N, C-alpha and C positions, 0 to 999 in steps of 0.2 A: 381303451379299457385298462383296467388294473390287472396286472399279472399276479396271481396268488403265490408264485414262486419267483425268487430272484437268485442270482448266482451267489456262491459263497464269497467270491471276490467283491461283489456289491455290498454284501453284509459287512465284510471286513473293512471296506471303505468307510462305512457309517459307524463302525464300532467306537471310535474315540468320542464322537458326538453323543452317542447313546450312553456310554459310560459316564460322561460328564453330566448329562441330564439326569441320570439315575444315581449319581454320586456313588458309582460302583467301581470296584477294582477292575481295570481293563482285562487282566488275565482271567479273573473269574468269569467275566462276560465272554471272553474267547472260549472258555471251556463250555459254557452253556450253549453257545452257538454251535460248537462242534457236536453236541448231542442232538442238534436239530438238523444237521446236514443229511441230505438224502441224495441218492443217485437216481437218474432218470429211468434207466432200463434195468429191470430185474435186480435192482439194488446194488449193481456193481459197475454198470457201464454208464458213460456219459459224465458230463461235468456235474460236480456236486451242486445242489440247489437247496434253498431253505424256503419252507412254506412260511410266509410272512405272518399269517394269523397264528399258526402254532408257535412261532418264535415269540410273538408279542404276548401270548398267553403264558408261555414259560417265563418270560421276563417279568410279567406282572406277579407271578407266583414267587419267583426267586429273588427279584430285585425291584420291589415296588418303588414307584416314584415318591420321594419324600415331599410332602406338601406342607 
C-alpha cells in the first residue's frame, strides 16, 4: 500500500527532481517543505515526516507546474 507520510529525508532526496519539474527555485521548495514537516508523537518526538497529499496540495498552490 501507499504510505501517506514519508520521511523528511525521502522528501529531500526527491527535492531536486521536483524543483526541476516545477521550474522552481530549490531553496524556495526547501522552505515550503519545511512548513509541511510534522513529528510523529505529540508534535515533538520521532523523526519528522511529511504528509504527501498535503505537500502536493501546497506545491500546487505555491509552485504550479508550468504547462
